[in-house]
N, C-alpha and C positions, 0 to 999 in steps of 0.2 A: 693817607684816605685810599691809597693803592693796596698797603695792607690789608684793610679790612675789606676791599673787594675780593682781594686773593683770597683770604680765610672764607669765604662765600664760595668759592669756586671749589675747594680742597675738598675731597672725602677722607681721603685719608684723617682719623681721629689724632694720629699722635703726632701729625703736621698741625694742626689745627690748635693744636695744646699747644705745642711750642711757637707759632705765630702768633695765639692770642696774650701768651705770656710776654713775647718781643713788643704786642701791644699796648702791655697795659705800662713796660717799661717807660715807653716812649710818651705815652698819656703825660706819665708824671713827673718825667723831665719838662713835659710843656705846661707844665701847671694846670696839668686836667685830671685832676684826681677822682672826679666824680667816675670818664670815662676809664678810668685806672683800675679802680674796683671793680668794674662790671667786668674788662677783660680779664683781671685775674682771677676773678669768681670763674669766668669761663677755660680757664687754663689749667686751675688746681683740678688734680688728681685725686680725688674724694679720699680714695683708701691711703695713697701714699705722696703726699703735696710737699713739696720741694722747698725748704726752706729760703732760699734765694726768693722764690715767688710768695711766700709770705709774708718776706720782709718787705716786697713793695706793696701789697695789699694792707697790709699794719700802716705803712706810710701814708698811704692815700686815705685810707681810714683818719688817721689823725689829724689829715689836714681837712678833713671836711665835719673833724669837730664830733667824729666818732669814737672818742677818749676809749670807750670799754669794749667796743668791738674790737680796737687795735691793739688795748691790753690782750684780750685773748688770744689774736692772730701771733701775737708776740709769745705769749707762752706756748701754743701749740709748736711755734715753729722752734722757741728753745726746747722744748721736750723732743723735738728729733732730733736737734742739733745744739746741743748745749754751748758749743763753745763758738758761735756764728757770730763773730763780729758784728754784721750790721745788725744781727738783733738786738745785741748784749747795745749798742750804741742807740737802739732807739727806744728799747724799754728804757735806757736811759733818761732819753729824751721824754719819752711818755710819763715817765716816773712813775712806773711798775713796782 
């Protein structure tokens, strides 16, 4: 809750992206995949999305039953980083 309030006070977009990503990770750890999806999308750089953040988003999508979206997110992440272990494990889990 404190991080969410803090993010609203920051003017620096790069800091907002970093903190939004952290909130996405924490939301997933706290078994709140819906919040994780929202925060991961806020954190993603549309031009250069980071594979670790794509892994958080895909995992959250999968937990919400959004299997096709999770598969697409994993595929996007593996295109950018084909050896990313977390994404490879998630791909096996999802059944891509």
